[in-house]
CHARMM-style PDB file with segment names, atoms N, HN, CA, C and O in Angstrom:
ATOM      1  N   MET     1      52.925  50.976  84.708  1.00  0.00      PROA
ATOM      2  CA  MET     1      53.194  52.054  85.288  1.00  0.00      PROA
ATOM      3  C   MET     1      54.408  52.748  85.528  1.00  0.00      PROA
ATOM      4  O   MET     1      54.534  53.686  86.315  1.00  0.00      PROA
ATOM      5  N   GLY     2      55.355  52.217  84.772  1.00  0.00      PROA
ATOM      6  HN  GLY     2      55.253  51.454  84.133  1.00  0.00      PROA
ATOM      7  CA  GLY     2      56.730  52.723  84.702  1.00  0.00      PROA
ATOM      8  C   GLY     2      57.647  53.645  86.182  1.00  0.00      PROA
ATOM      9  O   GLY     2      58.065  53.173  87.239  1.00  0.00      PROA
ATOM     10  N   LYS     3      57.682  54.830  85.744  1.00  0.00      PROA
ATOM     11  HN  LYS     3      57.342  55.213  84.885  1.00  0.00      PROA
ATOM     12  CA  LYS     3      58.290  55.724  85.938  1.00  0.00      PROA
ATOM     13  C   LYS     3      57.410  56.313  87.347  1.00  0.00      PROA
ATOM     14  O   LYS     3      57.966  56.826  88.319  1.00  0.00      PROA
ATOM     15  N   PRO     4      55.893  56.103  87.201  1.00  0.00      PROA
ATOM     16  CA  PRO     4      56.538  56.394  88.608  1.00  0.00      PROA
ATOM     17  C   PRO     4      56.441  55.522  89.955  1.00  0.00      PROA
ATOM     18  O   PRO     4      56.738  55.901  91.087  1.00  0.00      PROA
ATOM     19  N   ARG     5      55.897  54.114  89.519  1.00  0.00      PROA
ATOM     20  HN  ARG     5      55.656  53.805  88.599  1.00  0.00      PROA
ATOM     21  CA  ARG     5      56.372  52.739  89.901  1.00  0.00      PROA
ATOM     22  C   ARG     5      57.516  52.828  90.973  1.00  0.00      PROA
ATOM     23  O   ARG     5      57.685  52.662  92.181  1.00  0.00      PROA
ATOM     24  N   ALA     6      58.097  53.130  90.015  1.00  0.00      PROA
ATOM     25  HN  ALA     6      57.959  53.265  89.034  1.00  0.00      PROA
ATOM     26  CA  ALA     6      59.803  53.543  89.939  1.00  0.00      PROA
ATOM     27  C   ALA     6      60.228  54.241  90.930  1.00  0.00      PROA
ATOM     28  O   ALA     6      61.095  53.737  91.644  1.00  0.00      PROA
ATOM     29  N   ALA     7      59.793  55.409  91.188  1.00  0.00      PROA
ATOM     30  HN  ALA     7      59.089  55.819  90.608  1.00  0.00      PROA
ATOM     31  CA  ALA     7      60.197  56.107  91.814  1.00  0.00      PROA
ATOM     32  C   ALA     7      59.513  56.514  93.355  1.00  0.00      PROA
ATOM     33  O   ALA     7      59.861  57.344  94.196  1.00  0.00      PROA
ATOM     34  N   CYS     8      57.967  55.176  93.294  1.00  0.00      PROA
ATOM     35  HN  CYS     8      57.684  54.502  92.611  1.00  0.00      PROA
ATOM     36  CA  CYS     8      57.470  55.222  95.085  1.00  0.00      PROA
ATOM     37  C   CYS     8      58.212  53.763  95.348  1.00  0.00      PROA
ATOM     38  O   CYS     8      58.306  53.437  96.531  1.00  0.00      PROA
ATOM     39  N   VAL     9      58.587  53.127  94.652  1.00  0.00      PROA
ATOM     40  HN  VAL     9      58.511  53.392  93.690  1.00  0.00      PROA
ATOM     41  CA  VAL     9      59.550  51.593  94.647  1.00  0.00      PROA
ATOM     42  C   VAL     9      60.972  52.548  96.209  1.00  0.00      PROA
ATOM     43  O   VAL     9      61.315  52.522  97.391  1.00  0.00      PROA
ATOM     44  N   ALA    10      61.237  53.322  94.631  1.00  0.00      PROA
ATOM     45  HN  ALA    10      60.958  53.344  93.670  1.00  0.00      PROA
ATOM     46  CA  ALA    10      62.993  53.613  95.465  1.00  0.00      PROA
ATOM     47  C   ALA    10      62.230  54.376  96.698  1.00  0.00      PROA
ATOM     48  O   ALA    10      62.737  53.981  97.748  1.00  0.00      PROA
ATOM     49  N   ASN    11      61.138  55.378  96.953  1.00  0.00      PROA
ATOM     50  HN  ASN    11      60.726  55.698  96.100  1.00  0.00      PROA
ATOM     51  CA  ASN    11      60.773  56.154  98.089  1.00  0.00      PROA
ATOM     52  C   ASN    11      60.401  55.391  99.086  1.00  0.00      PROA
ATOM     53  O   ASN    11      60.013  56.049 100.052  1.00  0.00      PROA
ATOM     54  N   GLU    12      60.372  54.375  99.208  1.00  0.00      PROA
ATOM     55  HN  GLU    12      60.687  53.840  98.423  1.00  0.00      PROA
ATOM     56  CA  GLU    12      59.499  52.772  99.763  1.00  0.00      PROA
ATOM     57  C   GLU    12      58.264  53.379 100.072  1.00  0.00      PROA
ATOM     58  O   GLU    12      57.985  53.666 101.236  1.00  0.00      PROA
ATOM     59  N   LEU    13      57.304  53.657  98.885  1.00  0.00      PROA
ATOM     60  HN  LEU    13      57.531  53.424  97.939  1.00  0.00      PROA
ATOM     61  CA  LEU    13      55.700  54.392  99.299  1.00  0.00      PROA
ATOM     62  C   LEU    13      54.439  52.848  98.389  1.00  0.00      PROA
ATOM     63  O   LEU    13      54.690  51.852  97.711  1.00  0.00      PROA
ATOM     64  N   ASN    14      54.202  52.966  98.487  1.00  0.00      PROA
ATOM     65  HN  ASN    14      53.998  53.775  99.037  1.00  0.00      PROA
ATOM     66  CA  ASN    14      52.509  51.703  98.504  1.00  0.00      PROA
ATOM     67  C   ASN    14      52.562  53.030  96.686  1.00  0.00      PROA
ATOM     68  O   ASN    14      52.545  54.206  96.321  1.00  0.00      PROA
ATOM     69  N   PRO    15      52.607  52.055  96.362  1.00  0.00      PROA
ATOM     70  CA  PRO    15      51.698  52.857  95.209  1.00  0.00      PROA
ATOM     71  C   PRO    15      50.756  52.910  94.710  1.00  0.00      PROA
ATOM     72  O   PRO    15      50.354  53.777  93.934  1.00  0.00      PROA
ATOM     73  N   GLU    16      50.311  52.098  95.033  1.00  0.00      PROA
ATOM     74  HN  GLU    16      50.637  51.394  95.663  1.00  0.00      PROA
ATOM     75  CA  GLU    16      47.992  52.326  95.264  1.00  0.00      PROA
ATOM     76  C   GLU    16      48.018  53.764  95.953  1.00  0.00      PROA
ATOM     77  O   GLU    16      47.738  54.742  95.259  1.00  0.00      PROA
ATOM     78  N   ALA    17      48.349  53.922  97.313  1.00  0.00      PROA
ATOM     79  HN  ALA    17      48.576  53.127  97.876  1.00  0.00      PROA
ATOM     80  CA  ALA    17      48.003  55.054  97.914  1.00  0.00      PROA
ATOM     81  C   ALA    17      48.748  56.250  97.717  1.00  0.00      PROA
ATOM     82  O   ALA    17      48.314  57.356  98.040  1.00  0.00      PROA
ATOM     83  N   TYR    18      50.274  55.983  97.001  1.00  0.00      PROA
ATOM     84  HN  TYR    18      50.627  55.084  96.739  1.00  0.00      PROA
ATOM     85  CA  TYR    18      50.330  57.587  96.698  1.00  0.00      PROA
ATOM     86  C   TYR    18      49.754  57.917  94.957  1.00  0.00      PROA
ATOM     87  O   TYR    18      50.048  58.860  94.223  1.00  0.00      PROA
ATOM     88  N   LEU    19      48.981  56.909  94.741  1.00  0.00      PROA
ATOM     89  HN  LEU    19      48.741  56.143  95.337  1.00  0.00      PROA
ATOM     90  CA  LEU    19      48.323  57.833  93.180  1.00  0.00      PROA
ATOM     91  C   LEU    19      46.827  57.693  94.032  1.00  0.00      PROA
ATOM     92  O   LEU    19      46.017  58.254  93.293  1.00  0.00      PROA
ATOM     93  N   ALA    20      46.406  57.405  94.741  1.00  0.00      PROA
ATOM     94  HN  ALA    20      47.064  56.949  95.341  1.00  0.00      PROA
ATOM     95  CA  ALA    20      45.358  57.545  95.095  1.00  0.00      PROA
ATOM     96  C   ALA    20      45.011  59.299  96.013  1.00  0.00      PROA
ATOM     97  O   ALA    20      44.115  60.135  95.899  1.00  0.00      PROA
ATOM     98  N   ASP    21      45.902  59.224  96.636  1.00  0.00      PROA
ATOM     99  HN  ASP    21      46.631  58.545  96.729  1.00  0.00      PROA
ATOM    100  CA  ASP    21      46.617  60.756  97.393  1.00  0.00      PROA
ATOM    101  C   ASP    21      46.552  61.534  96.280  1.00  0.00      PROA
ATOM    102  O   ASP    21      45.658  62.379  96.221  1.00  0.00      PROA
ATOM    103  N   PHE    22      47.495  61.385  95.194  1.00  0.00      PROA
ATOM    104  HN  PHE    22      48.220  60.699  95.243  1.00  0.00      PROA
ATOM    105  CA  PHE    22      47.633  61.991  94.632  1.00  0.00      PROA
ATOM    106  C   PHE    22      46.645  62.654  93.630  1.00  0.00      PROA
ATOM    107  O   PHE    22      47.045  63.762  93.271  1.00  0.00      PROA
ATOM    108  N   LEU    23      45.769  62.372  93.225  1.00  0.00      PROA
ATOM    109  HN  LEU    23      45.444  61.472  93.517  1.00  0.00      PROA
ATOM    110  CA  LEU    23      44.447  62.043  92.622  1.00  0.00      PROA
ATOM    111  C   LEU    23      43.116  63.285  92.866  1.00  0.00      PROA
ATOM    112  O   LEU    23      42.221  63.995  92.408  1.00  0.00      PROA
ATOM    113  N   THR    24      44.063  62.706  94.206  1.00  0.00      PROA
ATOM    114  HN  THR    24      44.790  62.130  94.578  1.00  0.00      PROA
ATOM    115  CA  THR    24      42.176  63.769  95.231  1.00  0.00      PROA
ATOM    116  C   THR    24      43.307  65.516  95.466  1.00  0.00      PROA
ATOM    117  O   THR    24      42.767  66.577  95.778  1.00  0.00      PROA
ATOM    118  N   ARG    25      44.892  65.378  95.215  1.00  0.00      PROA
ATOM    119  HN  ARG    25      45.331  64.516  94.961  1.00  0.00      PROA
ATOM    120  CA  ARG    25      44.777  66.768  95.599  1.00  0.00      PROA
ATOM    121  C   ARG    25      45.169  67.347  94.420  1.00  0.00      PROA
ATOM    122  O   ARG    25      45.134  68.571  94.545  1.00  0.00      PROA
ATOM    123  N   VAL    26      45.750  66.789  92.651  1.00  0.00      PROA
ATOM    124  HN  VAL    26      45.779  65.794  92.549  1.00  0.00      PROA
ATOM    125  CA  VAL    26      45.931  67.471  91.891  1.00  0.00      PROA
ATOM    126  C   VAL    26      44.985  68.342  91.482  1.00  0.00      PROA
ATOM    127  O   VAL    26      45.170  69.422  90.922  1.00  0.00      PROA
ATOM    128  N   GLN    27      44.092  67.897  91.746  1.00  0.00      PROA
ATOM    129  HN  GLN    27      43.941  67.020  92.201  1.00  0.00      PROA
ATOM    130  CA  GLN    27      42.597  68.851  90.660  1.00  0.00      PROA
ATOM    131  C   GLN    27      42.943  70.185  91.847  1.00  0.00      PROA
ATOM    132  O   GLN    27      44.110  70.509  91.631  1.00  0.00      PROA
ATOM    133  N   SER    28      42.635  70.646  92.457  1.00  0.00      PROA
ATOM    134  HN  SER    28      41.687  70.383  92.632  1.00  0.00      PROA
ATOM    135  CA  SER    28      43.305  71.400  93.159  1.00  0.00      PROA
ATOM    136  C   SER    28      44.643  72.219  93.864  1.00  0.00      PROA
ATOM    137  O   SER    28      44.474  73.198  94.591  1.00  0.00      PROA
ATOM    138  N   HSD    29      45.718  71.777  93.601  1.00  0.00      PROA
ATOM    139  HN  HSD    29      45.855  70.982  93.011  1.00  0.00      PROA
ATOM    140  CA  HSD    29      46.506  72.067  93.590  1.00  0.00      PROA
ATOM    141  C   HSD    29      47.144  72.817  92.102  1.00  0.00      PROA
ATOM    142  O   HSD    29      47.117  72.616  90.888  1.00  0.00      PROA
ATOM    143  N   PRO    30      47.836  73.999  93.287  1.00  0.00      PROA
ATOM    144  CA  PRO    30      48.293  74.947  92.383  1.00  0.00      PROA
ATOM    145  C   PRO    30      48.845  74.504  91.353  1.00  0.00      PROA
ATOM    146  O   PRO    30      49.328  73.409  91.639  1.00  0.00      PROA
ATOM    147  N   ASN    31      49.121  74.882  89.831  1.00  0.00      PROA
ATOM    148  HN  ASN    31      48.729  75.773  89.598  1.00  0.00      PROA
ATOM    149  CA  ASN    31      50.594  74.312  88.893  1.00  0.00      PROA
ATOM    150  C   ASN    31      51.505  74.515  88.973  1.00  0.00      PROA
ATOM    151  O   ASN    31      52.463  73.950  88.446  1.00  0.00      PROA
ATOM    152  N   SER    32      51.467  75.703  89.908  1.00  0.00      PROA
ATOM    153  HN  SER    32      50.689  76.163  90.336  1.00  0.00      PROA
ATOM    154  CA  SER    32      52.896  76.255  90.539  1.00  0.00      PROA
ATOM    155  C   SER    32      53.712  75.603  91.304  1.00  0.00      PROA
ATOM    156  O   SER    32      54.903  75.825  91.089  1.00  0.00      PROA
ATOM    157  N   ARG    33      53.346  74.556  92.483  1.00  0.00      PROA
ATOM    158  HN  ARG    33      52.378  74.375  92.658  1.00  0.00      PROA
ATOM    159  CA  ARG    33      54.012  73.855  92.490  1.00  0.00      PROA
ATOM    160  C   ARG    33      53.068  72.400  93.058  1.00  0.00      PROA
ATOM    161  O   ARG    33      52.355  72.097  94.014  1.00  0.00      PROA
ATOM    162  N   LEU    34      53.630  71.731  91.709  1.00  0.00      PROA
ATOM    163  HN  LEU    34      54.210  71.977  90.932  1.00  0.00      PROA
ATOM    164  CA  LEU    34      53.439  70.581  91.522  1.00  0.00      PROA
ATOM    165  C   LEU    34      53.981  69.848  91.672  1.00  0.00      PROA
ATOM    166  O   LEU    34      53.636  68.674  91.539  1.00  0.00      PROA
ATOM    167  N   ASP    35      55.729  70.504  92.227  1.00  0.00      PROA
ATOM    168  HN  ASP    35      56.009  71.458  92.335  1.00  0.00      PROA
ATOM    169  CA  ASP    35      56.681  69.277  92.826  1.00  0.00      PROA
ATOM    170  C   ASP    35      56.546  69.489  94.356  1.00  0.00      PROA
ATOM    171  O   ASP    35      57.445  69.430  95.195  1.00  0.00      PROA
ATOM    172  N   GLU    36      55.507  69.693  94.500  1.00  0.00      PROA
ATOM    173  HN  GLU    36      54.777  69.740  93.819  1.00  0.00      PROA
ATOM    174  CA  GLU    36      54.694  69.132  96.080  1.00  0.00      PROA
ATOM    175  C   GLU    36      54.152  67.879  95.938  1.00  0.00      PROA
ATOM    176  O   GLU    36      53.725  67.179  96.857  1.00  0.00      PROA
ATOM    177  N   LEU    37      54.181  67.564  94.562  1.00  0.00      PROA
ATOM    178  HN  LEU    37      54.527  68.133  93.816  1.00  0.00      PROA
ATOM    179  CA  LEU    37      53.194  66.432  94.480  1.00  0.00      PROA
ATOM    180  C   LEU    37      53.765  64.912  94.342  1.00  0.00      PROA
ATOM    181  O   LEU    37      53.119  63.870  94.458  1.00  0.00      PROA
ATOM    182  N   LEU    38      55.893  65.157  93.911  1.00  0.00      PROA
ATOM    183  HN  LEU    38      56.417  66.003  93.817  1.00  0.00      PROA
ATOM    184  CA  LEU    38      56.455  65.093  93.637  1.00  0.00      PROA
ATOM    185  C   LEU    38      56.419  63.517  94.837  1.00  0.00      PROA
ATOM    186  O   LEU    38      56.025  63.920  95.931  1.00  0.00      PROA
ATOM    187  N   PRO    39      56.697  62.043  94.882  1.00  0.00      PROA
ATOM    188  CA  PRO    39      56.816  60.846  95.965  1.00  0.00      PROA
ATOM    189  C   PRO    39      57.462  61.021  96.483  1.00  0.00      PROA
ATOM    190  O   PRO    39      57.191  60.333  97.468  1.00  0.00      PROA
ATOM    191  N   VAL    40      59.158  61.977  96.873  1.00  0.00      PROA
ATOM    192  HN  VAL    40      59.378  62.535  96.073  1.00  0.00      PROA
ATOM    193  CA  VAL    40      59.899  61.991  97.104  1.00  0.00      PROA
ATOM    194  C   VAL    40      59.090  63.322  98.792  1.00  0.00      PROA
ATOM    195  O   VAL    40      58.831  63.183  99.987  1.00  0.00      PROA
ATOM    196  N   ALA    41      59.016  64.730  97.466  1.00  0.00      PROA
ATOM    197  HN  ALA    41      59.227  64.843  96.495  1.00  0.00      PROA
ATOM    198  CA  ALA    41      57.715  65.087  98.953  1.00  0.00      PROA
ATOM    199  C   ALA    41      56.293  65.335  99.583  1.00  0.00      PROA
ATOM    200  O   ALA    41      55.738  66.168 100.299  1.00  0.00      PROA
ATOM    201  N   TRP    42      55.842  63.493  98.559  1.00  0.00      PROA
ATOM    202  HN  TRP    42      56.293  62.815  97.978  1.00  0.00      PROA
ATOM    203  CA  TRP    42      54.802  63.658  99.895  1.00  0.00      PROA
ATOM    204  C   TRP    42      55.414  62.623 100.125  1.00  0.00      PROA
ATOM    205  O   TRP    42      54.427  61.887 100.135  1.00  0.00      PROA
ATOM    206  N   LYS    43      56.308  61.905 100.337  1.00  0.00      PROA
ATOM    207  HN  LYS    43      57.109  62.503 100.329  1.00  0.00      PROA
ATOM    208  CA  LYS    43      56.903  60.914 101.716  1.00  0.00      PROA
ATOM    209  C   LYS    43      57.068  62.390 102.862  1.00  0.00      PROA
ATOM    210  O   LYS    43      56.784  62.268 104.053  1.00  0.00      PROA
ATOM    211  N   ARG    44      57.500  63.564 102.346  1.00  0.00      PROA
ATOM    212  HN  ARG    44      57.731  63.663 101.378  1.00  0.00      PROA
ATOM    213  CA  ARG    44      57.824  64.040 103.728  1.00  0.00      PROA
ATOM    214  C   ARG    44      56.316  64.438 104.634  1.00  0.00      PROA
ATOM    215  O   ARG    44      56.003  64.468 105.824  1.00  0.00      PROA
ATOM    216  N   LEU    45      55.764  64.658 103.585  1.00  0.00      PROA
ATOM    217  HN  LEU    45      56.018  64.634 102.618  1.00  0.00      PROA
ATOM    218  CA  LEU    45      54.125  65.303 104.252  1.00  0.00      PROA
ATOM    219  C   LEU    45      53.706  64.461 104.803  1.00  0.00      PROA
ATOM    220  O   LEU    45      53.104  64.864 105.798  1.00  0.00      PROA
ATOM    221  N   ARG    46      53.685  62.908 104.641  1.00  0.00      PROA
ATOM    222  HN  ARG    46      54.175  62.581 103.833  1.00  0.00      PROA
ATOM    223  CA  ARG    46      53.463  62.154 104.699  1.00  0.00      PROA
ATOM    224  C   ARG    46      53.359  61.773 106.361  1.00  0.00      PROA
ATOM    225  O   ARG    46      52.482  61.361 107.119  1.00  0.00      PROA
ATOM    226  N   ALA    47      54.955  62.208 106.468  1.00  0.00      PROA
ATOM    227  HN  ALA    47      55.667  62.543 105.852  1.00  0.00      PROA
ATOM    228  CA  ALA    47      55.643  61.945 107.458  1.00  0.00      PROA
ATOM    229  C   ALA    47      54.862  63.130 108.936  1.00  0.00      PROA
ATOM    230  O   ALA    47      54.398  62.789 110.024  1.00  0.00      PROA
ATOM    231  N   THR    48      55.000  64.390 108.379  1.00  0.00      PROA
ATOM    232  HN  THR    48      55.376  64.667 107.495  1.00  0.00      PROA
ATOM    233  CA  THR    48      54.458  64.774 109.091  1.00  0.00      PROA
ATOM    234  C   THR    48      53.387  64.981 109.847  1.00  0.00      PROA
ATOM    235  O   THR    48      53.251  65.263 111.038  1.00  0.00      PROA
ATOM    236  N   ASP    49      52.174  64.682 108.415  1.00  0.00      PROA
ATOM    237  HN  ASP    49      52.284  64.454 107.448  1.00  0.00      PROA
ATOM    238  CA  ASP    49      51.309  64.466 108.903  1.00  0.00      PROA
ATOM    239  C   ASP    49      51.093  62.929 109.806  1.00  0.00      PROA
ATOM    240  O   ASP    49      50.048  62.751 110.432  1.00  0.00      PROA
ATOM    241  N   THR    50      51.895  62.160 109.792  1.00  0.00      PROA
ATOM    242  HN  THR    50      52.744  62.304 109.284  1.00  0.00      PROA
ATOM    243  CA  THR    50      51.004  60.742 111.289  1.00  0.00      PROA
ATOM    244  C   THR    50      52.268  60.953 112.399  1.00  0.00      PROA
ATOM    245  O   THR    50      52.522  60.168 113.313  1.00  0.00      PROA
ATOM    246  N   ALA    51      53.069  62.332 112.065  1.00  0.00      PROA
ATOM    247  HN  ALA    51      52.863  62.970 111.322  1.00  0.00      PROA
ATOM    248  CA  ALA    51      53.846  62.864 113.835  1.00  0.00      PROA
ATOM    249  C   ALA    51      53.366  63.598 114.194  1.00  0.00      PROA
ATOM    250  OT1 ALA    51      53.690  64.075 115.281  1.00  0.00      PROA
TER     251      ALA     51
END
């Protein structure tokens, strides 16, 4: 799993939860905004979803 797993660990994310959500979102996400799906951005999104 290499780099994605390391990015998840560095951002204190569950790699399996991140990957499952990523695979769901990437299908319809605009190519010009793929950076929004990176682990650090995903962590911010999840924080606002649960607040």
